[in-house]
C-alpha positions as CSV (number, residue, x, y, z in Angstrom):
1,M,-69.1,-98.8,29.0
2,T,-69.9,-99.4,33.3
3,T,-72.8,-99.4,33.9
4,V,-73.7,-98.8,38.0
5,S,-76.9,-98.3,40.5
6,I,-77.2,-94.5,41.5
7,D,-76.6,-95.8,45.8
8,E,-73.3,-97.3,44.0
9,V,-72.4,-93.6,42.6
10,R,-72.4,-92.6,45.7
11,E,-69.7,-94.9,47.5
12,R,-67.7,-94.7,44.3
13,L,-67.7,-91.0,42.9
14,T,-64.1,-89.7,43.1
15,E,-63.2,-93.5,41.1
16,L,-65.9,-93.2,38.5
17,G,-65.2,-89.7,38.2
18,T,-61.8,-90.6,37.1
19,R,-63.1,-94.1,34.7
20,A,-64.6,-90.9,33.1
21,H,-61.6,-88.8,32.9
22,H,-59.3,-91.2,31.0
23,G,-61.7,-92.3,28.6
24,E,-64.9,-94.7,30.4
25,R,-68.5,-93.8,29.8
26,V,-70.1,-94.3,32.6
27,I,-73.8,-95.1,32.5
28,V,-75.6,-94.4,36.2
29,E,-78.9,-96.2,36.1
30,R,-81.9,-95.4,38.6
31,E,-84.5,-98.0,39.4
32,G,-82.7,-100.2,36.5
33,E,-82.9,-97.8,33.7
34,G,-80.3,-95.8,32.2
35,F,-80.6,-91.6,34.0
36,F,-77.0,-89.9,33.0
37,A,-74.0,-91.4,31.9
38,L,-70.3,-89.8,33.2
39,V,-68.0,-89.6,30.4
40,P,-64.5,-87.7,29.4
41,V,-64.9,-84.3,28.7
42,E,-63.5,-84.6,25.4
43,D,-66.6,-86.8,24.9
44,A,-68.9,-83.9,26.7
45,E,-67.4,-81.2,24.5
46,Y,-67.5,-83.0,21.4
47,M,-71.4,-83.4,21.6
48,Q,-71.9,-79.7,22.2
49,R,-69.5,-78.5,18.6
50,L,-72.8,-80.9,17.1
51,E,-75.4,-79.5,18.8
52,D,-73.7,-75.9,17.5
53,K,-73.8,-77.6,14.2
54,Q,-77.1,-78.9,14.2
55,D,-78.3,-75.2,15.5
56,V,-76.8,-73.1,12.5
57,E,-77.7,-75.8,10.2
58,A,-80.8,-75.1,11.4
59,I,-80.6,-71.3,11.7
60,R,-80.0,-71.8,7.7
61,Q,-83.0,-73.5,6.7
62,A,-84.9,-71.0,8.1
63,K,-83.9,-67.9,6.5
64,A,-83.5,-70.3,3.4
65,E,-87.1,-70.5,3.9
66,G,-87.9,-66.8,4.1
67,G,-90.7,-65.2,6.2
68,P,-92.1,-62.1,7.9
69,F,-89.6,-61.2,10.8
70,V,-91.2,-61.7,13.8
71,P,-89.6,-59.3,16.5
72,W,-88.3,-60.5,19.7
73,E,-90.3,-59.2,22.0
74,D,-93.6,-60.6,20.5
75,V,-92.0,-63.8,19.9
76,K,-91.3,-63.8,24.4
77,K,-94.6,-62.4,25.1
78,K,-96.3,-65.1,22.8
79,L,-95.1,-67.8,24.8
80,G,-95.2,-66.4,28.0
81,L,-91.8,-65.6,28.7
């Protein structure tokens, strides 16, 4: 894994993007702390599948717990959406 500053990314984006495309993970730092990462598309897709799986499991658990049905419009109103 490579770590670069955000200033370096501005100058080397094409190179770093190519490295990520070929499987390398690149951590971009701002003020010495991790800010974001350049990762292969396969990694991002895998993370999305994991998140989707967790969401489905959370929905199953919520349904199993039961409780009253709350219409979506009521939820949006309560959240100010």
